[in-house]
C-alpha positions as CSV (number, residue, x, y, z in Angstrom):
1,X,-3.4,41.2,39.3
2,X,-6.8,40.6,41.0
3,X,-8.9,37.9,39.5
4,X,-6.1,36.0,38.1
5,X,-5.6,32.3,38.9
6,X,-2.1,31.4,40.0
7,X,-0.1,29.1,37.6
8,X,0.1,26.6,40.4
9,X,-3.6,26.1,40.5
10,X,-3.7,24.9,36.7
11,X,-3.8,21.2,36.0
12,X,-0.8,19.6,34.6
13,X,-1.2,18.4,31.1
14,X,1.2,15.9,29.3
15,X,1.1,16.2,25.5
16,X,2.2,13.3,23.2
17,X,5.7,13.6,21.6
18,X,5.6,15.3,18.3
19,X,5.9,13.0,15.2
20,X,7.0,14.5,12.0
21,X,4.5,13.9,9.1
22,X,5.4,11.4,6.5
23,X,7.6,12.8,3.8
24,X,4.9,12.6,1.1
25,X,1.5,10.9,1.0
26,X,-0.2,10.0,-2.4
27,X,-3.2,12.2,-2.7
28,X,-5.4,9.1,-3.4
29,X,-5.6,5.4,-3.0
30,X,-4.1,3.1,-5.7
31,X,-7.4,1.6,-6.4
32,X,-6.2,-2.0,-6.1
33,X,-4.8,-4.5,-3.6
34,X,-2.0,-7.0,-4.0
35,X,-1.1,-10.3,-2.5
36,X,1.8,-12.6,-2.9
37,X,5.7,-11.9,-3.0
38,X,8.9,-13.6,-2.6
39,X,7.6,-15.9,0.2
40,X,4.9,-17.4,-1.9
41,X,7.4,-18.1,-4.8
42,X,4.6,-17.2,-7.2
43,X,4.9,-13.5,-7.7
44,X,2.8,-10.4,-6.8
45,X,-0.7,-10.4,-8.1
46,X,-3.8,-8.1,-8.1
47,X,-6.1,-9.3,-5.5
48,X,-8.8,-6.5,-5.7
49,X,-9.7,-3.9,-8.0
50,X,-11.9,-1.0,-6.6
51,X,-14.7,-0.2,-9.2
52,X,-14.5,3.1,-10.8
53,X,-11.0,3.7,-9.6
54,X,-8.0,4.7,-11.8
55,X,-6.9,1.0,-11.8
56,X,-10.2,-0.2,-12.9
57,X,-10.2,2.4,-15.8
58,X,-6.8,1.4,-16.7
59,X,-7.9,-2.2,-17.2
60,X,-6.5,-4.0,-14.2
61,X,-8.3,-7.1,-13.0
62,X,-8.0,-9.6,-10.2
63,X,-5.5,-12.3,-11.1
64,X,-3.2,-10.0,-13.1
65,X,0.5,-10.8,-12.1
66,X,2.6,-7.6,-11.7
67,X,5.7,-8.1,-13.6
68,X,7.3,-4.5,-12.9
69,X,6.6,-1.2,-11.6
70,X,8.6,1.8,-12.8
71,X,11.2,-0.6,-14.2
72,X,11.7,-2.4,-10.9
73,X,11.2,-6.3,-11.4
74,X,8.3,-7.6,-9.3
75,X,8.7,-11.1,-10.1
76,X,11.0,-11.9,-7.0
77,X,10.3,-9.0,-4.6
78,X,9.2,-9.2,-0.9
79,X,5.6,-8.2,-0.4
80,X,6.3,-5.2,1.9
81,X,8.8,-3.8,-0.6
82,X,6.4,-4.0,-3.4
83,X,3.8,-2.2,-1.2
84,X,6.3,0.6,-0.3
85,X,7.3,1.1,-4.1
86,X,3.6,1.4,-4.9
87,X,2.5,3.7,-2.2
88,X,5.4,6.1,-2.5
89,X,5.5,6.6,-6.4
90,X,4.1,9.6,-7.6
91,X,3.5,8.0,-11.1
92,X,3.1,4.3,-11.8
93,X,4.0,2.6,-15.0
94,X,3.1,-1.1,-14.6
95,X,3.8,-4.2,-16.6
96,X,1.1,-7.0,-16.0
97,X,-0.1,-10.1,-17.4
98,X,-3.3,-11.9,-16.8
99,X,-2.2,-15.2,-15.0
100,X,-5.2,-16.5,-13.1
101,X,-3.5,-20.2,-12.8
102,X,-0.8,-19.0,-10.5
103,X,-3.1,-16.5,-8.8
104,X,-5.5,-19.4,-7.7
105,X,-2.6,-21.5,-6.7
106,X,-1.4,-18.6,-4.4
107,X,-4.9,-18.2,-2.9
108,X,-5.0,-22.0,-2.1
109,X,-1.6,-21.9,-0.4
110,X,-2.5,-18.8,1.7
111,X,-2.8,-19.7,5.4
112,X,-5.6,-17.8,7.1
C-alpha cells in the first residue's frame, strides 16, 4: 500500500441533501403570462403573450379573460391555483374572451 494517502488525510466534504425531481415538468413554456385571480375580484387575464409561441399562434392576446382551463372554472380562482393548473397540464383547452375593460381596471388596482 505504498504511495496511498490514508483516509484521514482527505478533506471532509458535506453534500447538500438529495431533493427528488418534480413529478413532471412541461417540455416548454406556456408562451403567456397571467395576472389577477380571486383577490382582484376581476378574474384571470392574459397579461403577456410571447411572440411566435404556441399561445401567440393560437390567437391569445393581452387582455383576454381566461374563463376556464380544461373544464376548470377560472372566473373565481386564486392566482396560485390557476398557475398550478396551467403549469402541470399536459394539454390545455382554454375558453377565453377578449375583455380589455376589466383587464385595464385590474392593472389600475395593482399595487406595485
